[in-house]
C-alpha positions in Angstrom: -0.4 0.3 -0.2 1.3 3.1 -0.8 2.1 6.0 1.8 -1.3 7.6 3.4 -1.1 11.9 2.5 -3.1 14.5 4.0 -5.0 15.4 1.8 -7.6 18.9 2.1 -10.9 18.9 1.0 -12.0 21.9 -0.9 -15.8 23.0 -2.2 -15.1 23.4 -6.3 -15.0 26.7 -7.1 -16.4 28.3 -11.3 -12.2 28.3 -11.6 -11.8 24.6 -11.1 -15.0 22.9 -12.4 -12.6 21.8 -15.1 -9.9 20.1 -13.1 -12.9 18.7 -11.4 -14.4 17.2 -14.2 -10.8 15.7 -15.8 -10.5 13.6 -12.9 -14.0 12.3 -13.3 -13.3 11.4 -17.5 -10.0 9.9 -16.1 -11.4 8.3 -13.6 -14.3 7.1 -15.4 -12.8 6.7 -18.7 -16.1 7.4 -20.4 -16.7 8.5 -24.1 -16.8 12.5 -24.6 -19.6 14.4 -25.9 -16.9 17.2 -27.8 -20.9 20.0 -27.8 -21.4 19.3 -24.2 -19.5 22.3 -22.7 -21.3 20.8 -18.7 -20.3 17.5 -18.0 -21.4 17.9 -13.8 -24.3 20.5 -15.0 -26.6 18.4 -13.6 -25.0 18.9 -10.0 -24.7 21.9 -7.6 -22.1 23.8 -7.4 -22.4 24.4 -2.9 -22.1 19.8 -3.1 -18.9 19.8 -5.2 -15.4 19.2 -3.5 -12.5 18.1 -4.7 -9.4 16.5 -2.7 -6.0 17.9 -2.8 -2.3 17.6 -1.0 -2.2 21.4 -1.2 -5.8 23.3 -0.6 -6.1 23.9 -4.9 -5.4 22.1 -8.0 -4.6 19.5 -9.0 -7.2 17.3 -7.8 -6.8 13.8 -6.4 -9.7 13.2 -5.7 -13.5 14.6 -6.5 -16.3 14.3 -5.2 -20.4 15.7 -5.0 -24.0 15.0 -3.5 -27.4 15.4 -4.3 -30.1 17.7 -1.5 -32.7 14.1 -2.4 -35.7 13.3 -1.0 -36.6 9.8 -0.2 -39.7 7.9 0.4 -39.1 6.0 3.5 -42.0 4.1 5.9 -44.5 6.3 7.5 -46.2 6.1 10.7 -49.4 5.5 10.1 -48.7 2.4 7.1 -48.3 5.8 4.9 -45.5 7.3 3.3 -43.3 9.5 3.8 -40.4 11.9 2.2 -37.4 12.8 4.4 -34.3 14.9 2.9 -31.5 11.8 2.3 -27.6 13.1 0.8 -27.6 11.3 -2.3 -22.9 10.7 -2.8 -22.1 11.1 -6.1 -19.7 11.6 -9.1 -16.8 10.6 -6.3 -13.8 9.3 -8.6 -10.3 8.9 -7.5 -7.1 10.3 -9.7 -6.0 6.9 -10.8 -2.1 7.5 -9.7 -3.3 8.9 -6.1 -5.0 5.1 -5.2 -4.7 4.5 -1.7 -3.0 6.8 -0.7 -6.5 8.1 1.6 -7.9 10.0 -0.8 -11.3 7.7 -0.5 -11.6 7.8 3.3 -10.9 12.0 3.2 -13.4 12.3 1.7 -16.5 10.2 2.5 -15.5 11.5 5.9 -15.9 15.2 5.0 -19.4 14.2 3.6 -20.9 12.5 6.8 -19.7 15.3 9.2 -21.1 17.6 6.3 -24.1 16.1 6.1 -24.1 16.1 9.8 -23.7 19.6 9.7 -26.5 20.0 7.1 -29.0 18.4 10.2 -29.4 15.7 7.4 -29.8 11.8 8.7 -29.4 9.7 5.8 -27.2 9.4 3.2 -27.7 7.2 0.2 -25.6 5.9 -2.6 -25.8 3.9 -5.8 -22.2 1.3 -5.6 -20.1 0.8 -8.5 -18.1 -1.8 -7.0 -19.1 -4.3 -4.0 -16.2 -3.8 -1.7 -16.0 0.0 -1.4 -18.6 1.0 0.0 -20.0 -1.0 3.7 -16.4 0.1 5.2 -17.9 3.2 5.9 -20.8 2.6 7.2 -23.3 2.1 3.7 -25.0 -1.3 3.0 -27.6 -2.5 0.4 -31.3 -1.1 1.7 -32.8 -2.1 -1.4 -32.9 -5.0 -4.5 -33.9 -4.6 -8.0 -34.4 -7.0 -11.4 -33.7 -6.8 -14.5 -36.2 -8.9 -17.0 -35.1 -10.5 -20.3 -38.3 -11.8 -22.4 -38.8 -12.6 -25.9 -40.2 -9.4 -28.4 -44.1 -10.7 -28.2 -44.0 -12.2 -25.2 -47.5 -13.3 -23.1 -48.4 -10.6 -20.6 -51.7 -11.4 -18.2 -53.1 -9.3 -15.7 -57.0 -9.8 -15.6 -58.3 -8.6 -12.4 -56.2 -4.4 -13.9 -58.1 -2.7 -16.4 -56.6 0.0 -18.5 -59.6 1.1 -20.2 -58.8 4.6 -21.1 -54.9 4.3 -20.9 -53.4 4.9 -24.3 -49.5 4.8 -25.0 -47.3 7.2 -26.9 -43.7 7.2 -28.1 -41.8 10.8 -28.4 -38.4 11.5 -28.9 -36.4 11.1 -25.3 -34.2 14.3 -26.4 -34.8 18.0 -24.7 -36.1 20.3 -22.1 -39.0 19.1 -23.0 -39.6 15.5 -22.5 -37.8 16.0 -19.4 -39.7 18.0 -17.8 -43.3 16.0 -18.2 -40.7 12.6 -16.7 -39.6 15.4 -13.3 -43.2 15.4 -13.1 -44.4 11.5 -12.9 -41.3 11.4 -11.5 -41.4 12.5 -8.6 -45.9 11.9 -7.7 -44.2 8.0 -8.1 -41.8 8.8 -5.6 -43.6 9.9 -3.3 -45.8 7.4 -3.7 -43.3 3.9 -3.7 -41.2 3.5 -0.8 -37.3 3.7 -1.4 -38.0 5.7 -4.1 -35.7 8.8 -4.1 -37.0 11.9 -5.8 -34.6 13.1 -8.7 -33.8 16.7 -9.1 -35.0 18.5 -12.3 -31.6 19.5 -13.8 -30.4 15.7 -12.9 -34.0 14.9 -15.0 -32.6 17.3 -17.4 -29.8 15.3 -18.0 -31.1 12.3 -18.6 -32.2 13.2 -22.0 -29.3 15.0 -23.4 -27.6 13.0 -26.5 -25.4 10.2 -25.3 -22.9 9.5 -28.5 -21.5 6.4 -27.1 -24.9 5.1 -25.7 -26.2 6.0 -29.1 -24.3 4.4 -31.6 -25.2 0.9 -33.2 -28.9 1.8 -31.9 -31.1 5.1 -31.9 -31.2 7.6 -29.5 -34.0 7.7 -26.6 -37.2 7.8 -26.6 -39.9 8.0 -24.2 -42.8 6.2 -24.2 -45.5 7.9 -22.1 -48.4 5.7 -20.9 -51.8 8.4 -20.4 -55.6 9.0 -19.5 -57.6 11.7 -20.5 -54.4 14.2 -21.5 -51.9 13.1 -17.8 -49.1 11.4 -17.9 -49.2 8.8 -15.5 -46.2 6.9 -15.8 -43.3 6.4 -19.2 -40.1 4.0 -19.7 -36.8 5.1 -21.8 -36.4 3.2 -24.3 -33.8 2.5 -26.8 -33.5 0.0 -30.1 -31.3 -1.8 -31.4 -31.6 -2.7 -35.0 -30.4 -6.6 -36.1 -31.0 -9.4 -38.6 -30.3 -13.0 -37.7 -30.6 -15.9 -41.0 -33.5 -13.0 -42.3 -35.6 -12.9 -39.0 -35.6 -10.0 -37.0 -33.6 -10.8 -34.1 -33.5 -6.3 -32.7 -33.1 -5.7 -29.2 -35.3 -3.5 -27.1 -33.6 -1.7 -24.0 -35.9 0.1 -21.6 -33.9 1.8 -19.1 -36.6 3.1 -17.0 -39.8 2.4 -16.4 -41.7 4.9 -14.4 -45.3 4.4 -13.4 -47.3 4.0 -9.6 -50.7 3.4 -11.2 -51.0 -0.2 -11.8 -53.2 0.5 -14.9 -50.4 2.6 -16.1 -47.5 0.1 -15.9 -49.7 -3.1 -17.5 -50.2 -0.5 -20.3 -46.1 -0.1 -20.6 -45.8 -3.2 -20.6 -47.9 -4.7 -22.9 -46.9 -1.9 -25.3 -42.7 -2.9 -24.1 -43.6 -6.4 -25.8 -44.8 -5.3 -29.1 -42.8 -3.5 -31.3 -42.2 -5.2 -34.3 -38.7 -6.6 -35.4 -38.5 -6.9 -32.0 -36.6 -10.7 -30.4 -35.8 -9.9 -27.0 -37.0 -7.0 -24.4 -34.8 -5.9 -21.1 -37.2 -4.0 -19.1 -36.3 -3.4 -15.3 -38.1 -3.8 -12.4 -38.4 -2.5 -9.0 -38.6 -5.8 -6.9 -39.4 -10.1 -7.6 -42.6 -8.7 -5.9 -42.8 -6.0 -8.9 -46.3 -6.9 -10.7 -44.1 -6.9 -13.8 -42.3 -10.5 -13.3 -45.8 -11.9 -12.4 -47.7 -10.7 -15.4 -44.7 -11.6 -17.2 -45.6 -15.8 -15.5 -42.8 -15.4 -12.6 -38.9 -15.0 -12.5 -38.1 -18.9 -14.1 -40.1 -17.2 -17.2 -38.3 -13.7 -17.2 -34.8 -15.0 -16.4 -35.3 -13.1 -13.1 -31.7 -11.6 -12.0 -31.1 -9.5 -8.5 -29.1 -6.8 -8.0 -28.6 -4.4 -5.2 -29.4 -0.9 -6.3 -30.0 1.6 -3.2 -27.3 1.3 -0.1 -28.4 3.2 2.6 -26.2 5.4 5.7 -28.0 6.4 9.0 -25.3 9.7 9.5 -27.7 10.4 12.4 -28.9 7.0 14.3 -31.0 8.9 16.9 -32.3 11.5 14.3 -33.5 8.4 11.7 -34.7 5.9 14.1 -36.8 8.7 14.9 -37.8 9.8 11.3 -39.6 6.6 9.7 -42.5 4.9 11.0 -42.9 1.4 13.0 -45.5 -1.5 11.8 -45.4 -2.2 16.6 -44.8 -1.4 19.4 -41.7 -1.6 20.8 -38.6 -1.0 23.8 -35.3 -1.4 23.6 -31.5 -0.6 23.9 -29.3 -1.3 20.7 -25.4 -0.8 21.5 -24.4 0.5 17.9 -21.3 0.1 16.2 -19.9 2.9 13.9 -16.1 3.6 13.3 -16.4 6.1 11.0 -19.5 8.4 12.6 -18.0 7.9 16.7 -21.6 10.1 17.6 -23.5 7.3 16.6 -21.6 4.6 18.4 -23.2 3.9 22.1 -26.9 2.3 23.1 -29.8 4.3 22.0 -33.2 3.4 23.2 -35.6 3.3 20.9 -39.1 3.0 22.1 -42.1 2.6 19.2 -45.7 3.3 20.2 -49.0 4.0 18.1 -46.0 4.0 15.1 -43.8 6.4 15.9 -40.8 6.8 18.1 -38.2 7.8 20.2 -35.0 7.6 20.9 -32.3 8.7 22.8 -28.9 8.5 24.8 -28.5 5.4 27.8 -26.9 4.2 29.6 -29.0 0.7 30.2 -27.8 -3.0 29.2 -28.3 -3.1 25.6 -30.3 -5.8 24.6 -28.5 -6.9 21.5 -25.5 -5.7 19.4 -25.8 -3.9 15.9 -23.5 -3.1 13.1 -24.2 1.0 11.9 -24.4 -1.2 8.4 -27.4 -3.4 9.5 -29.8 -0.5 10.9 -29.2 0.4 6.7 -30.0 -2.0 5.3 -33.5 -3.2 7.6 -34.0 0.6 7.5 -36.7 0.6 4.4 -38.2 -3.4 5.2 -35.3 -4.2 2.7 -33.6 -6.5 4.8 -35.2 -8.4 8.1 -33.0 -8.2 10.9 -34.1 -11.6 11.7 -32.5 -12.7 8.8 -29.5 -10.5 9.4 -28.9 -11.7 12.9 -29.2 -15.6 11.1 -26.1 -14.5 9.3 -24.1 -14.1 12.2 -24.4 -9.4 11.9 -26.3 -9.0 14.9 -25.4 -10.4 19.1 -28.6 -10.8 20.3 -28.8 -10.4 23.9 -31.8 -10.2 25.6 -33.7 -13.0 24.3 -37.5 -12.2 21.4 -35.1 -8.9 21.3 -34.3 -9.7 17.8 -38.0 -10.4 16.9 -39.3 -7.7 18.9 -37.2 -5.1 16.2 -37.7 -7.3 12.7 -41.5 -6.5 13.1 -41.0 -3.0 14.7 -39.1 -2.6 10.8 -41.3 -4.9 9.2 -43.4 -3.5 6.1 -45.6 -4.5 3.8 -44.4 -4.7 0.8 -40.4 -4.1 -0.4 -38.8 -0.7 -0.9 -38.1 -0.4 -4.6 -35.0 -0.5 -6.5 -34.4 3.8 -6.6 -33.2 5.2 -9.9 -29.4 5.9 -10.7 -28.2 8.8 -9.7 
């Protein structure tokens, strides 16, 4: 391992944006669009940071943060949206790997989030082995679905009468605004979903030369009733013929519709395009109706992947934010190496769907790493299952079951959109 260095974390300024973007390109080595004069345009300039040895460029690492709102369980079996810091654009210069750059940046981010009064942090992990050591853990899971063109869709109990679909060119601010409205409405009704910023949604509908090579540029399929958008699907098709048979592929990068009828109408349209041999559709979880309308996990060759990773930056505040399915009175001994203000014993009292969480000297009922609380926070994983995995130490018999029941949700969280 290279010698550890001391890094200063500085806010990126208009004068240093080019250096910020240069580290991003060097880290991710993606194709650069020469006509895109603002690759970081979706980011909030006040939330863009860089690691440097001197306080000035060159930069050894970069990161940014979104001021998102995350949908969590409410107090009466409903849902509520709460502030959540979305860590993004993380990159370490290849010449400065293994010198403490990432540690310096994530520690700065966690302290900054706490200073803002935000209790939760989230990210999408490019590599699963990195972020667990900073207290993040998978909190929701998505499913990729692959079926043939013309696949049968069976949903006898869902009525799509009055819903029509419309496909439009997916480039431009007008379509981005339509998608933004639908995405925000869906996020409020979907446990575990993140409401993307307007700037981020606009960036999703800019030309993408690398993705468009060999295929059409992205299109958006809207589901509408009486002229009102209820859902959308982002679609890209690739033309292909094999032995005089059309074998094109359709990739749906995002299918968003909380209304089951709109979701069904979009799915039926996606599997019915001409000249398409294979269709790739995202599902929000194994409980997503899409999986079952197409015949179940085996029929769609379902592949599960981790989606949103969650981090309790302020344990007592985070535990008091969400609602609870059962009453509980437990003392949790929390282990947290990166955020020492979280470490120690906390008394969690849940009653009538609401909870308080306060520091205590009482004996602990169970010992819980902060990563376990992140995984269980949205109901994506049960405390009982993680105890069987060996991640939780139960000191008072029955305490794990009590906490598991309190944190339970009727449905698993959806796979949050990438940010």
